N, CA, C and O of each residue as an XYZ file, in Angstrom:
696
protein
N       0.597     -0.654      0.244
C       0.254     -0.394     -0.042
C       1.242      1.316      0.001
O       0.922      2.241     -0.746
N       1.794      1.364      0.476
C       3.112      2.073      0.417
C       3.277      2.314     -0.251
O       2.834      3.429     -0.528
N       4.030      1.648     -1.219
C       4.014      1.486     -2.704
C       2.801      2.593     -3.847
O       2.900      3.451     -4.724
N       1.862      1.941     -3.186
C       1.007      2.589     -4.104
C       0.449      4.131     -4.211
O      -0.188      4.764     -5.054
N       1.228      4.511     -2.446
C       0.980      5.591     -2.080
C       1.834      7.090     -2.173
O       1.507      8.248     -1.911
N       3.050      6.479     -2.663
C       4.342      7.152     -2.998
C       3.546      7.018     -4.713
O       2.940      8.012     -5.113
N       3.605      5.942     -5.485
C       2.978      6.975     -7.014
C       2.566      7.651     -6.625
O       3.440      8.308     -6.060
N       1.739      8.032     -6.492
C      -0.120      8.930     -6.208
C       0.948     10.475     -5.638
O       0.995     11.635     -6.047
N       1.403     10.006     -4.947
C       2.357     11.487     -4.236
C       3.268     11.312     -5.733
O       2.564     11.170     -6.732
N       3.967     11.313     -5.831
C       5.040     11.358     -6.988
C       4.204     11.841     -7.986
O       4.381     12.917     -8.557
N       3.472     11.216     -8.165
C       2.183     11.955     -9.757
C       1.360     12.841     -9.814
O       0.662     12.939    -10.823
N       1.235     13.639     -8.849
C       0.662     14.256     -8.218
C       2.047     15.817     -8.176
O       1.935     16.960     -8.618
N       3.141     15.181     -7.496
C       3.791     16.240     -7.650
C       4.210     16.244     -9.014
O       4.164     17.340     -9.573
N       4.548     15.413     -9.575
C       5.003     15.601    -10.912
C       3.892     16.913    -12.113
O       4.146     17.949    -12.726
N       2.670     16.044    -11.897
C       1.614     17.281    -12.720
C       0.848     18.385    -11.794
O      -0.175     18.839    -12.307
N       1.074     18.707    -10.956
C       1.140     19.923    -10.014
C       2.143     20.926     -9.116
O       1.807     21.807     -8.325
N       3.807     20.389     -9.598
C       4.226     21.240     -9.401
C       4.435     22.640     -9.757
O       5.008     23.238     -8.846
N       4.202     23.269    -10.634
C       3.713     24.732    -10.502
C       2.688     25.300     -9.796
O       2.629     26.422     -9.293
N       1.897     24.424     -9.811
C       0.760     25.100     -8.758
C       1.551     25.382     -7.735
O       2.125     26.465     -7.623
N       1.656     24.318     -6.810
C       2.893     24.237     -5.736
C       3.260     25.465     -5.604
O       2.858     26.241     -4.738
N       4.240     25.744     -6.678
C       5.173     27.040     -6.791
C       4.355     28.424     -6.637
O       4.441     29.379     -5.864
N       3.713     28.169     -7.479
C       2.600     29.097     -7.544
C       2.065     29.809     -5.589
O       1.922     30.770     -4.833
N       2.003     28.519     -5.779
C       0.273     29.224     -3.951
C       1.815     29.393     -3.285
O       1.886     30.460     -2.676
N       2.742     28.818     -3.256
C       3.844     29.169     -2.205
C       5.062     30.241     -2.535
O       5.904     30.276     -1.637
N       5.298     31.070     -3.590
C       5.375     32.004     -4.614
C       4.143     33.248     -4.115
O       4.527     34.418     -4.079
N       2.131     32.799     -3.604
C       1.337     34.354     -3.355
C       2.230     34.252     -1.816
O       2.942     35.174     -1.418
N       2.065     33.181     -1.200
C       1.911     33.055     -0.198
C       3.605     33.378      0.991
O       3.304     33.329      2.183
N       4.942     33.626      0.763
C       5.723     33.616      1.015
C       6.721     34.423      0.250
O       7.004     34.197     -0.927
N       7.152     35.215      0.853
C       7.831     35.922      0.471
C       9.349     35.920      0.453
O       9.840     36.752     -0.310
N       9.920     35.403      0.914
C      11.820     35.476      0.733
C      11.717     34.241      0.334
O      10.699     33.555      0.428
N      13.237     33.754     -0.338
C      13.508     32.102     -0.474
C      13.045     31.032      0.807
O      12.153     30.215      1.037
N      13.882     31.425      1.267
C      13.885     31.254      2.631
C      12.257     30.456      3.112
O      11.924     29.411      3.671
N      11.757     31.315      2.685
C      10.181     31.187      3.770
C       9.409     30.087      2.400
O       9.058     28.952      2.726
N       9.244     30.487      1.162
C       9.652     30.034      0.319
C       9.710     28.136     -0.040
O       9.076     27.360     -0.755
N      11.063     28.031      1.107
C      11.723     26.846      0.967
C      10.746     26.251      2.038
O       9.730     25.559      1.969
N      11.202     26.601      2.678
C      10.051     26.465      4.119
C       8.703     25.975      4.387
O       8.242     25.238      5.258
N       8.107     26.709      3.202
C       6.000     26.506      3.500
C       5.945     25.600      2.180
O       5.124     24.683      2.155
N       7.191     25.922      0.551
C       7.346     24.072      0.477
C       7.213     22.465      0.915
O       6.498     21.505      0.625
N       8.097     22.701      1.601
C       7.991     21.517      2.439
C       7.469     21.173      3.358
O       7.701     20.290      4.184
N       6.162     22.422      3.148
C       5.186     21.645      4.540
C       4.624     21.336      4.219
O       4.020     20.438      4.805
N       4.010     22.020      2.195
C       3.028     21.632      1.527
C       2.739     19.862      1.343
O       1.827     19.036      1.380
N       4.698     20.016      1.053
C       4.165     18.756      0.119
C       4.329     17.201      1.570
O       4.392     15.989      1.368
N       4.341     17.750      2.517
C       4.533     17.054      3.977
C       3.165     16.760      4.201
O       2.755     15.600      4.240
N       2.325     17.905      4.372
C       1.417     17.943      4.076
C      -0.034     16.832      3.070
O      -1.004     16.145      3.389
N       0.614     17.236      1.868
C      -0.080     16.168      0.536
C       0.651     14.886      0.489
O       0.345     13.974     -0.279
N       1.833     14.834      1.513
C       2.292     12.748      1.551
C       1.376     12.511      2.847
O       1.037     11.333      2.957
N       1.080     13.041      3.472
C      -0.091     12.678      4.380
C      -1.285     12.904      4.124
O      -2.108     12.828      5.036
N      -1.648     13.216      2.913
C      -3.469     13.360      3.399
C      -3.775     12.396      2.377
O      -4.941     12.136      2.080
N      -2.114     11.486      1.449
C      -2.430     10.486      0.239
C      -3.554      9.748      0.555
O      -4.512      9.671     -0.214
N      -3.500      9.101      1.825
C      -4.462      8.612      2.542
C      -5.472      8.512      2.601
O      -6.186      7.535      2.824
N      -5.665      9.468      2.416
C      -7.249     10.025      2.895
C      -8.144     10.667      1.510
O      -9.357     10.831      1.381
N      -7.272     10.880      0.780
C      -7.846     10.859     -1.082
C      -8.238      9.535     -1.284
O      -7.718      8.432     -1.450
N      -9.842     10.273     -1.177
C     -11.302      8.495     -1.595
C     -11.294      8.939     -3.083
O     -11.676      8.030     -3.820
N     -10.958     10.106     -3.738
C     -11.282      9.833     -5.442
C     -12.931     10.361     -5.316
O     -13.820     10.101     -6.126
N     -13.073     11.250     -3.944
C     -14.987     11.890     -4.221
C     -14.849     13.809     -4.453
O     -15.650     14.742     -4.397
N     -13.724     13.700     -4.659
C     -13.306     15.250     -5.636
C     -12.172     14.656     -6.404
O     -11.537     13.601     -6.424
N     -12.204     16.074     -7.177
C     -11.106     16.487     -8.313
C      -9.592     16.154     -7.310
O      -9.445     16.548     -6.153
N      -8.618     15.375     -8.070
C      -7.419     15.397     -7.281
C      -7.019     16.635     -7.447
O      -6.179     16.976     -6.614
N      -7.331     17.490     -8.269
C      -6.873     19.503     -8.681
C      -7.313     19.118     -7.046
O      -6.701     18.687     -6.069
N      -8.866     19.569     -7.364
C      -9.081     20.408     -5.778
C      -8.647     19.620     -5.039
O      -7.519     19.569     -5.528
N      -8.614     18.874     -4.153
C      -7.634     18.443     -3.285
C      -6.624     18.170     -2.837
O      -6.227     17.806     -1.730
N      -5.798     18.546     -4.651
C      -4.479     19.175     -3.785
C      -4.603     20.595     -3.536
O      -3.839     21.258     -2.834
N      -5.657     21.031     -4.184
C      -5.615     22.954     -4.104
C      -5.671     22.982     -2.173
O      -4.852     23.462     -1.388
N      -6.940     22.285     -1.915
C      -7.286     21.998     -0.443
C      -6.293     22.069      0.499
O      -6.186     22.688      1.557
N      -5.523     21.237     -0.159
C      -4.284     20.712      1.430
C      -3.677     21.933      1.034
O      -3.303     22.627      1.979
N      -3.416     22.520     -0.441
C      -2.116     23.494     -0.663
C      -2.212     24.761      0.333
O      -1.537     25.274      1.225
N      -3.236     24.936     -0.222
C      -3.845     26.070      0.176
C      -4.142     26.671      2.172
O      -4.078     27.747      2.766
N      -4.425     25.405      2.504
C      -4.848     25.343      4.643
C      -3.583     25.491      4.648
O      -3.057     26.557      4.968
N      -2.692     24.066      4.167
C      -1.067     24.654      5.058
C      -0.425     25.607      4.712
O       0.555     25.952      5.372
N      -0.994     26.582      3.071
C      -0.296     27.579      3.314
C      -0.606     28.642      4.199
O       0.162     29.466      4.694
N      -1.807     28.517      4.330
C      -2.938     29.475      5.261
C      -1.985     29.183      6.868
O      -1.471     30.086      7.529
N      -1.952     27.839      7.181
C      -1.695     28.100      8.812
C      -0.405     28.039      8.942
O      -0.046     27.857     10.106
N       0.536     28.138      8.063
C       1.531     28.022      8.228
C       1.747     29.357      7.768
O       2.774     29.399      8.446
N       1.712     30.746      7.113
C       1.540     32.005      7.713
C       0.491     32.826      8.810
O       0.393     34.027      9.065
N      -0.250     31.623      9.339
C      -0.216     32.209     10.477
C       0.990     31.797     11.755
O       1.629     32.682     12.325
N       1.134     30.519     12.029
C       2.072     30.427     12.294
C       3.699     31.173     12.428
O       4.520     31.020     13.332
N       3.759     31.690     11.662
C       5.292     32.021     11.013
C       5.489     33.156     12.084
O       6.435     33.138     12.871
N       4.223     34.469     12.053
C       4.338     34.771     13.258
C       4.782     35.108     14.624
O       5.280     36.160     15.026
N       4.401     33.579     15.524
C       4.701     32.896     15.913
C       5.810     32.365     16.380
O       6.020     32.113     17.566
N       6.623     32.161     15.385
C       7.685     31.543     15.535
C       9.295     32.935     15.343
O       9.342     34.081     15.790
N      10.171     32.303     14.670
C      11.443     33.288     14.613
C      12.057     32.517     13.012
O      12.048     31.478     12.351
N      12.424     33.566     13.041
C      12.987     32.971     11.096
C      14.106     32.200     11.508
O      14.881     32.286     12.460
N      13.977     31.326     10.422
C      15.178     30.224     10.554
C      15.933     30.545      9.290
O      15.594     30.754      8.126
N      17.137     30.509      9.970
C      18.370     30.712      8.671
C      18.890     29.378      7.948
O      19.863     28.832      8.468
N      18.367     28.838      6.868
C      18.942     27.747      6.692
C      18.540     28.555      5.007
O      17.773     29.391      4.530
N      20.047     27.299      4.451
C      20.433     27.884      2.657
C      18.921     27.158      2.400
O      18.156     26.482      3.088
N      18.930     27.592      1.257
C      18.078     27.469      0.540
C      17.918     25.922     -1.024
O      18.286     26.030     -2.194
N      17.347     24.867     -0.430
C      17.706     23.267     -1.577
C      16.463     23.902     -2.695
O      16.405     23.329     -3.783
N      15.824     24.660     -2.530
C      15.256     24.982     -4.093
C      15.097     26.570     -4.327
O      14.382     27.452     -3.852
N      16.057     26.501     -5.236
C      16.330     28.489     -6.458
C      14.890     28.618     -6.794
O      14.600     28.340     -7.958
N      13.340     29.213     -5.511
C      12.217     29.312     -6.339
C      12.647     30.376     -7.283
O      12.327     30.022     -8.418
N      13.396     31.842     -7.290
C      13.341     32.382     -8.446
C      14.052     32.123     -9.536
O      14.253     33.027    -10.347
N      14.726     30.403     -9.808
C      14.968     29.933    -11.177
C      14.042     29.459    -11.186
O      14.617     28.382    -11.343
N      12.119     28.935    -11.150
C      11.193     28.442    -11.709
C      10.736     29.319    -12.228
O      11.007     30.488    -11.951
N      10.167     29.059    -12.849
C       9.705     30.376    -14.074
C       8.129     30.622    -13.341
O       7.553     29.902    -12.525
N       7.868     31.378    -13.704
C       6.681     31.904    -12.993
C       5.054     31.709    -13.750
O       3.943     31.820    -13.231
N       5.468     31.358    -15.255
C       4.521     31.137    -16.130
C       4.759     30.268    -17.368
O       5.199     30.944    -18.298
N       4.623     29.159    -17.614
C       5.461     27.911    -18.579
C       6.125     29.176    -20.108
O       6.992     29.032    -20.970
N       5.563     29.843    -19.911
C       6.178     30.717    -21.310
C       7.891     30.535    -21.232
O       8.555     31.044    -20.329
N       8.290     29.981    -21.987
C      10.166     30.256    -21.823
C      10.484     30.972    -23.215
O      10.962     30.213    -24.058
N      10.335     32.056    -23.532
C      10.227     32.866    -24.288
C      11.537     33.703    -23.591
O      11.950     33.774    -22.434
N      12.213     34.617    -25.557
C      13.272     35.821    -25.127
C      12.645     36.913    -24.420
O      13.368     37.909    -24.402
N      11.718     37.031    -23.929
C      11.279     37.742    -22.878
C      11.143     37.255    -21.733
O      10.370     37.914    -21.038
N      11.558     36.407    -21.267
C      11.666     35.645    -19.881
C      11.737     36.465    -18.593
O      11.121     36.428    -17.528
N      12.945     37.394    -19.205
C      12.906     38.313    -18.006
C      11.995     39.205    -18.047
O      11.614     39.472    -16.908
N      11.416     39.851    -18.928
C      10.411     41.114    -18.858
C       9.630     39.667    -18.231
O      10.058     39.245    -17.157
N       8.784     39.114    -18.735
C       7.554     38.289    -18.156
C       7.858     37.794    -16.658
O       6.916     37.487    -15.928
N       9.146     37.722    -16.225
C       9.870     37.173    -14.721
C       9.018     38.229    -13.963
O       8.138     37.987    -13.137
N       9.509     39.643    -14.466
C       9.454     41.111    -13.512
C       7.866     40.985    -13.915
O       7.389     40.985    -12.780
N       6.892     40.893    -14.682
C       5.549     41.809    -14.438
C       4.785     40.464    -14.384
O       3.601     40.521    -14.714
N       5.384     39.026    -13.947
C       4.454     38.245    -12.518
C       5.155     38.111    -11.535
O       4.763     37.129    -10.905
N       6.977     39.146    -10.524
C       6.962     39.177     -9.557
C       6.398     40.424     -8.880
O       6.615     40.730     -7.707
N       5.541     41.210     -9.875
C       4.782     41.785     -9.658
C       3.440     42.407     -8.978
O       2.984     43.306     -8.271
N       3.056     40.805    -10.013
C       1.992     40.130     -9.688
C       1.963     39.534     -8.456
O       1.123     40.050     -7.720
N       2.556     38.665     -7.986
C       2.357     37.530     -7.276
C       2.360     38.694     -5.609
O       1.776     38.338     -4.586
N       3.225     40.186     -5.741
C       3.808     40.700     -4.673
C       1.645     41.364     -4.589
O       0.920     41.139     -3.620
N       1.205     42.111     -5.859
C       0.217     43.038     -5.828
C      -1.603     42.262     -4.799
O      -2.332     42.636     -3.880
N      -1.471     40.494     -6.221
C      -2.063     39.074     -4.920
C      -1.452     38.777     -3.436
O      -2.099     38.030     -2.702
N       0.108     39.492     -2.845
C       0.448     38.854     -1.801
C      -0.272     40.293     -0.444
O      -0.207     40.425      0.778
N      -0.859     41.043     -1.532
C      -1.149     41.956     -0.708
C      -2.783     42.289     -0.119
O      -3.194     42.891      0.873
N      -3.398     41.649     -1.145
C      -5.474     41.105     -1.010
C      -5.517     40.303      0.055
O      -4.783     39.323      0.181
N      -6.362     40.661      0.873
C      -7.629     39.893      1.665
C      -6.430     37.848      0.982
O      -5.928     37.368     -0.034
N      -6.674     37.447      2.708
C      -6.087     36.029      2.063
C      -7.218     35.208      1.617
O      -6.850     34.045      1.455
N      -8.429     35.386      1.366
C      -9.326     34.598      0.490
C      -9.239     34.965     -1.093
O      -8.984     34.384     -2.148
N      -9.629     36.375     -0.609
C      -9.383     37.009     -2.421
C      -8.246     36.439     -2.654
O      -8.595     35.393     -3.201
N      -7.022     36.431     -2.597
C      -5.523     36.038     -2.916
C      -5.877     34.458     -3.857
O      -5.425     34.136     -4.956
N      -6.869     33.660     -2.924
C      -7.396     32.059     -3.244
C      -7.945     32.300     -4.294
O      -7.585     31.664     -5.284
N      -8.932     33.239     -4.403
C      -9.641     33.050     -5.118
C      -9.083     33.176     -6.578
O      -9.503     32.554     -7.554
N      -8.274     33.901     -6.559
C      -7.676     35.027     -7.914
C      -6.234     33.804     -8.641
O      -5.929     33.654     -9.824
N      -5.436     32.914     -7.018
C      -4.695     31.956     -7.603
C      -5.414     31.196     -8.719
O      -5.218     31.373     -9.921
N      -6.508     30.087     -8.019
C      -7.561     29.192     -8.390
C      -7.875     29.654     -9.985
O      -7.724     29.007    -11.021
N      -8.470     31.301     -9.728
C      -9.179     31.625    -11.661
C      -7.819     31.821    -12.245
O      -7.886     31.841    -13.474
N      -6.398     31.998    -11.703
C      -5.515     32.722    -12.825
C      -5.176     30.489    -13.238
O      -5.292     30.309    -14.450
N      -4.919     29.436    -12.638
C      -5.431     28.020    -12.866
C      -6.668     28.219    -13.758
O      -6.493     29.010    -14.684
N      -6.992     28.069    -13.732
C      -8.378     27.789    -14.648
C      -9.457     27.256    -13.925
O     -10.466     26.867    -14.513
N      -9.328     27.196    -12.580
C     -10.511     26.045    -11.659
C     -12.254     27.199    -11.737
O     -12.300     28.399    -11.469
N     -13.285     26.434    -12.117
C     -14.706     26.807    -12.119
C     -14.453     27.528    -10.601
O     -13.660     27.648     -9.668
N     -15.948     27.955    -11.194
C     -16.803     28.214     -9.702
C     -16.690     27.494     -8.871
O     -16.054     27.751     -7.848
N     -17.757     25.522     -9.281
C     -17.643     24.555     -8.387
C     -16.856     24.692     -8.106
O     -16.840     25.336     -7.057
N     -15.438     24.280     -8.676
C     -14.382     23.747     -8.008
C     -13.683     24.443     -6.946
O     -13.091     23.794     -6.083
N     -13.712     26.302     -6.932
C     -13.756     27.169     -6.062
C     -14.042     26.342     -4.502
O     -13.463     25.793     -3.564
N     -15.399     26.727     -5.037
C     -16.298     26.546     -4.025
C     -15.956     24.949     -3.038
O     -16.122     24.651     -1.855
N     -15.620     24.488     -3.789
C     -14.836     22.373     -2.751
C     -14.337     23.173     -2.554
O     -14.910     23.887     -1.731
N     -13.093     23.664     -3.026
C     -11.549     24.337     -1.956
C     -11.953     25.279     -0.444
O     -11.656     24.979      0.712
N     -12.578     26.261     -0.848
C     -13.100     27.236      0.266
C     -13.748     27.545      0.802
O     -13.790     28.424      1.662
N     -14.946     26.361      0.107
C     -16.118     26.081      1.276
C     -17.102     26.610      1.304
O     -18.003     26.003      1.883
N     -17.589     28.649      0.414
C     -18.034     28.659     -0.074
C     -18.935     29.065     -1.312
O     -18.667     28.536     -2.391
N     -19.844     29.845     -1.245
C     -20.947     30.444     -2.091
C     -20.353     30.410     -3.828
O     -19.293     30.940     -4.161
N     -21.078     29.836     -4.583
C     -20.541     30.386     -5.253
C     -20.736     31.737     -6.362
O     -20.348     32.092     -7.475
N     -21.798     32.309     -4.995
C     -21.874     33.854     -5.354
C     -20.775     34.218     -4.542
O     -20.051     35.076     -5.047
N     -20.443     33.798     -3.407
C     -19.405     34.775     -3.294
C     -17.600     34.250     -3.444
O     -16.505     34.362     -2.893
N     -18.246     33.675     -4.526
C     -16.121     33.229     -5.199
C     -16.933     33.997     -6.110
O     -16.137     33.909     -7.046
N     -17.847     34.656     -6.573
C     -17.486     35.419     -7.925
C     -17.605     37.188     -7.831
O     -17.179     38.041     -8.609
N     -18.729     37.384     -5.923
C     -18.042     38.180     -5.034
C     -16.700     38.611     -5.360
O     -16.241     39.468     -6.115
N     -16.243     37.820     -4.622
C     -15.025     37.650     -3.992
C     -13.368     38.429     -5.122
O     -12.445     39.228     -4.966
N     -13.906     37.529     -6.152
C     -13.290     37.282     -7.738
C     -13.424     39.020     -7.843
O     -12.657     39.672     -7.135
N     -14.138     39.550     -8.491
C     -14.641     40.836     -8.627
C     -14.142     41.662     -8.468
O     -13.616     42.422     -9.281
N     -14.223     41.729     -6.684
C     -13.116     43.152     -5.478
C     -12.265     42.727     -6.083
O     -11.686     43.710     -6.543
N     -11.591     41.513     -6.529
C      -9.587     40.741     -6.804
C      -9.304     41.745     -7.745
O      -8.211     42.300     -7.856
N     -10.185     41.945     -8.342
C      -9.916     42.276     -9.857
C      -9.708     43.576    -10.394
O      -9.017     43.874    -11.369
N     -10.266     44.193     -9.781
C     -10.633     45.463     -9.366
C      -9.630     46.411     -8.369
O      -9.403     47.620     -8.419
N      -8.993     45.091     -7.206
C      -8.201     45.432     -6.534
C      -6.681     45.450     -7.481
O      -5.616     46.067     -7.490
N      -7.001     44.934     -7.834
C      -5.493     44.138     -8.178
C      -4.599     45.347     -9.901
O      -3.518     45.797    -10.283
N      -6.874     45.238    -10.511
C      -6.423     46.537    -11.521
C      -6.288     47.908    -11.043
O      -5.753     48.806    -11.694
N      -6.822     48.042     -9.820
C      -6.214     49.698     -8.998
C      -5.037     49.520     -8.898
O      -4.540     50.563     -9.322
N      -3.870     48.532     -8.459
C      -2.737     48.836     -7.502
C      -1.444     48.290     -9.195
O      -0.245     48.544     -9.086
N      -1.977     47.609    -10.503
C      -0.998     47.566    -10.936
C      -1.012     48.143    -12.241
O      -0.438     47.732    -13.249
N      -2.243     49.849    -11.998
C      -2.716     49.820    -13.165
C      -0.879     50.530    -13.148
O      -0.233     49.511    -13.390
N       0.007     51.527    -13.012
C       1.125     51.806    -13.096
C       1.731     50.947    -13.824
O       1.873     51.282    -15.000
N       2.185     49.835    -13.483
C       2.798     49.020    -14.474
C       1.670     48.536    -15.900
O       1.754     49.107    -16.987
N       1.040     47.831    -15.729
C      -0.021     47.865    -16.862
C       0.370     49.288    -17.976
O       0.448     49.141    -19.196
N       0.539     50.361    -17.412
C       0.635     51.719    -18.753
C       1.736     52.205    -19.145
O       2.008     53.131    -19.909
N       2.829     50.926    -18.076
C       3.985     51.094    -18.910
C       4.316     50.050    -20.019
O       5.085     50.320    -20.942
N       3.877     49.192    -19.921
C       3.775     48.255    -21.044
C       2.766     48.296    -22.364
O       2.827     47.408    -23.215
């Protein structure tokens, strides 16, 4: 059974690592914090494999585990001293978007600004925006967050307005 769980975990990681990296970048700003949060998410995801019964889509399950872990980590981070250790994974080298073109540096700057703006949103709004950017529908968002479709729509619209306001100067430069 452990081999089966290990295979599921490896597949989840391979298929959803970009999603996990994006969640990490939203909730942690420094490389040390990103490394710490990433390890926490992987640990919780590993522990959650035996509890996955297939009642929800795998992506929904992974989102829920990763977001809950990120939210708990964010709360507990305020109560503990920052640990200093060398980062195992260099998150700056992970592309923020799947596109690797000649304008990657420019895209990297844009995505950094976007992640910074998303980090400033209220927690639930940042969750909704992240899931929207990943292409999840309202139904999936309601399952992950435990709120109504209507509430998801309201949160998404408010977040879009806030991001448009916060990124206006950057968008004018483009």
